[in-house]
Steps between C-alpha positions, in 0.01 A plus 500: 500500500813290531839675526807342348830515693623771259189711559543466880864624475394801296222582747743485795746728313228755432390495864860547617549792261181665628612455863844646426346803327250554783779471758716750314214748477418456870862550601525812287176638643618426854830672432327806356252513790779466754705770328200732495436431869859577593489817290184614680658438841809693394294787364282514812807516725673762285186715504509504881876553515466789256227666709713460812806645326307798359352576842839489669653715226238767570577477873871540430426807288286648778772447759761647268284806432441556871868470592610717210239770559455471878514880534175522298308254720267574789460251781152382389628445146801307630278286724258431215782404264662264751170337597399445137837341418487268800137403446552428130812296573299283740232445236758400239671260739166327563437481126840345430471251787188353334669462160591154368827515303575232240799276575735687266424831677527383860848653540375827356204495739734441795701810407181706466367375834829600667483841333146584606560381857810718528319797346209464744733490799703786358198724443376435853836588657550799269155634588574479872838665450373783282215582740739501796743727315217732396394533864855546630742576215780611735527140624676379186690236696200366691236233453344668197825499305567140607156387381548679169841339454353154563225574251749605234696178550183293448401703196842440344465127569165508319657686206771234465251213530289655225809510281526123559137462390566697182801280420287185538234622254745647248423226247127474574260631237309788659368661182136426590519698825392861535862608453853414596582432862613832651836563659461565874739678734360631828848632581660597165879489504504828307333690787595303812629817666145638510395206719770563760321534840718790616445693179127425504477619862671826404261556209199413718616747764479770234142396414275597793191370316621148578496548877221334695235745622245366746236760569132432563283798582149582614445742215140611555198460723158650444157477664185393319263680540742792482501783756234765443641765730735586785427530873756573768779462245387147403339393174145384558336212312122464476309232680461205263407134502860401429821694552800374305867586469687463172872425520773494234829320559788576262821309444744787440794262486623266228457172687186289491336461842263227612272444798453870584269534802310829509360587845228751579458625857202719584477666845208717617512791743317287758770228485336243276748326269454306178769313302483337157760355263527414132784334312654577164637175358755660268601848388760559230744787513335823385149357534213612723203320650176651633266342753196595704433450869121499504238534774712685756318502839456877531229686696342840446651785699826314564858592417744236366863446428579244231847361432593285201836324518717239332804319645792740556770269368603686186745778415257785575308455824357855501238420235387167642203648688254786469270643767185695431244658734137568422158541658160355420216751478225509761171329421276720288 
């Protein structure tokens, strides 16, 4: 087929129109795709920022409750509350550090990063200060009060930085989140007097349950097989293939203890001595742990003195060891 010049011009115009339409559609699709991508990045960042903010708001509420109602707290409860706040704050800081803010939220992210760093430092210092004051509340001008004061300064810095974050996102659409970003004040201006180190020390002094009590005890020892009679004032155990001694160690204090070495010392009336040790890795305040020292080297017709002890480095040394005397029956 032969095209006339007029037909060629029409064909070129149609081709150009098609190309223009295709280009317009492609540009529109690209713009929509890019907008959707940016929206997804923004949403992903805001989801993380919201989780971080909610977690810190809960921590601020916990600290406020503890300071306001310190007279109702025991030392284990105070320790648990402080440890949970500090641990959660560390987790949230790690979560935020991995977030990728969109360009228009970089300033907001900077404010939030400053806030969470200040809050972490503040919680760490406040924890050290509160524990020191609980252990020695009369030293309201000492290191505990100083640490608490430093912590409060950092917490206030975090509160102000979070206000900067909230100002930056004031015009950002957050309706698709789980809720509105919470207000956070670790040190509320309406109750600053409750956070005063001197006043807190006075209130802690009036709350003996906050004082540190360090008291491990050898609570019980018992022979297995048990004694079957008495001879010469000593309990007598039967001859058996294996003589054991059961021991119970109790933490009567309110501080967790680790690496507790329990030592058994067995001495016979003819001078033979046997020593064995076991270790308790960790024992929470108020908890107890039982163990067995098996296969004690005892002989028929022999008297023994057995002593079970733990390190005497706590508040009550009198219950750190127990001594028990017994005899093994003669051979049948």
